[in-house]
Phi, psi and omega in degrees: 000161181299314180196149165258074195289334179292338185253350179287115185286162187249353178252148184244149172265139179273096181265342179065036181277150179254144175272005182292147181269157173217178184247122178217132177300148184297330178297325178287333177300318182277349179257358183288154173243151180279127177272089185286140172218160181296134175290174183303327183274358173072355182260341182237158176257140182237153178193188178220158167232150177264134179224157178296137172302314181237111183292346173283345175231070191295340179265009181270212184298151181240155172234164181257137176251125180281132182231145174221158177209156170250100186290132180242120178298143179060025179292150175291338183159196181254150168234124177270136184245149165225128186276348180116197183131248359296154180116352180286135178280116177291328178296310179298319181301311182292315184292318187270346184233014189308314186290351179243007178277122179062233183228170176299323179300316179298314184290329179286329189261348184223148168278115181274132184235141172213174187205159171270112178302158179309135182093350186251128169048259187272358185249082180046062193289151171288129180232130183235258185273161171284174186299319182297315181287330175294319174306313181299316182293319188269335189246336182272155181236148174273176186268005187274157173296129180305129179086355183283169178299322179293321177299317178298314182299312181292322180295321180300320180297314181293319182290329177297320177298318180296311182297317179297321178294320178300315182293318183289324189262349183260316183093192190296338180297339181302331179272006186223034180255023180290165185290325177299317178297319179296324178293322177293322174301321183294330177288329174294320177299316177305312181295320181292333176284347182082020182263129176291323178238151179262121167268138192213139174231113183239136178249139173055240177305332178300339175288324177291318175299318180293316180292330176293314178300313183298329178286319181283327186228059185299330181280356177254003182280126173264249177253117185246133173233124182243113190246120182079065200277150169259133174274111186291349178282341189284133179291165180299318180292320179289326177300320178297319178294318180298318181292319177300318178300321179295316180288328176296319176296319179297320177296317177302313182291323177297311182296320178298316179292319180301312181295324187272330193234356186240112181293340179266007182303128183281354184257155183227162176083210183279173176301318179299322178296317180296318178298320178296321180294321176295315180300315180296320179299312182295319180294324176294326180292342178295336186245003181213175174231164175239142177289156175228166186294337180265008175093348177282165179253129175284126178251178176297326180296311182287329177295317180293321177298315178298321178297312180299318179304314184289344180272356179294334183205144177294343176291342177268352185302322177301326178291326178292319175300316178299318180297316180294318179300314179299315184290317185281323185264322186251359182054044183235126183259018189298314183289322174302319181293321177298319178296319178296320178297319178297318177302316187269003182058042179257131181267178185292342179273356180091010178261153178258120187282354176211170174254032186301323179295309181298314180295322179302312180296314184299315180293312181301320182289336175275333183280321181190158180215149172269157177291132178259014174296138184308318182292324179288319178295325179296318178294318179295318179299321179296317177297321181297313181294321178295323182287320182212091182301331182279298184283329184299332179303331183252016182248002189281157173061031180297336181295341181297332186299323182252003188302320182247029178296136191281004180229148182287163176296135182285154179289136181239160175299148178287330179225148177245034184287341183053041181299130183102345177277155175288178182301135180245129177279134174239127180251128177236138178254128188297331180253024182290121181279327188273323175233084186309147187309322183303331181288325176294319177300314181298316180296315184288320190259339186238334184263301183290139178295324178225084178250147180229116187268130171247122182256126171255119178275099182182188181256162172099169185264118184073169188225317187296125180092352181221010186246268183211174184295329180301310179296314183301317182297316180300312183291316181297317179297324180292312181293317186279329186227000181070018182275144172232145175300161181293334175218161183295123187277149170248112189259000000 
């Protein structure tokens, strides 16, 4: 997925890690131990592991991967976490969200471990534009009709600047931040922790990282839980359609709830009327801007980003209502802008607290790409508009982002069945906008050799730790005792 933005933390630990490479034989990579020391906040332990820059040349140059843990006395063992993205910092996720990860039972019984995957934050990070130019790329809009030839032309110019900056400012690791490489890094982390088997909890994109690991190292799989799943069989173009369908459903559900249950709802009439009002607002924003309290101007780009952010979870819906009320009644774009800033990890000073956007693009462009041929993009755009006339208008030409990426797509496994691994839990949320429920069904029932599906009937992205006791009990029993219900539960 593009991002697990609700879980990507915004504060960073100063670990002082270097992205410089060194030379260590691959045998030593698997025999290393993590030299744990207290992190800056004194509550967590931090360390590094060395991994090959290029796993096709495992005895060549090495890079450092930042690792952190919350050590628990008398723990049953370790569970390695990934918050999603790609591009999400596992270090920030664990440190800033520890008390809300999973359940108290999970935290009491296990030492939780996480890491910044290669290319992310403290682990030889992808670096592209400066903050000012990133602002321009993410928040400014061109004057062209969305999806038009002029829009394509102007977008290509801006994206070329971005790609060139990534290549110039990142160095050779930019060609090696694919998910297969990250999964191999994770096996080094397992060995460095002294664990014969890896216990793992992955959210959103973390499910793809987890299924990749399980496929590459099935005999090293311990207890795996994949929450908010990606179906690895799905092409990049179909993935975009699936995600658009998920957000379109979330918008539908938000408007339905707003009309029925919120006295402050800015929309009136039927659901169709409300959808029309949203569409009209967005189209008007294509030709104008709204002022905000910090002096910036809300554009169609930042308004759409704020809208998408608020659709990640029904807990954000009140903020979306507030944003629409401000924009429609007061001609003020402040809340939309705040939502966009949260999405982009931008603070009030104009700095970006993570490189999640850059890393997200870099990993996705190495993992898979859609065709950027004009005729193929035209067909994809038509499917997009038919699927979601409101949001699809701003979903077009997504293939441009990776069209001129300077490195080829990385080699992937032919199958993600993880044959030989024990049963893996997959959790799907019926109203998940970012990883639609059907993908969890596909991963559990059609891809994995031994998948076990847990269904959460509800809204929002991912379920464990934010849904209900039914989901929590299944996951906790599995991690602590290896127990599974007699049949796949619907929670």
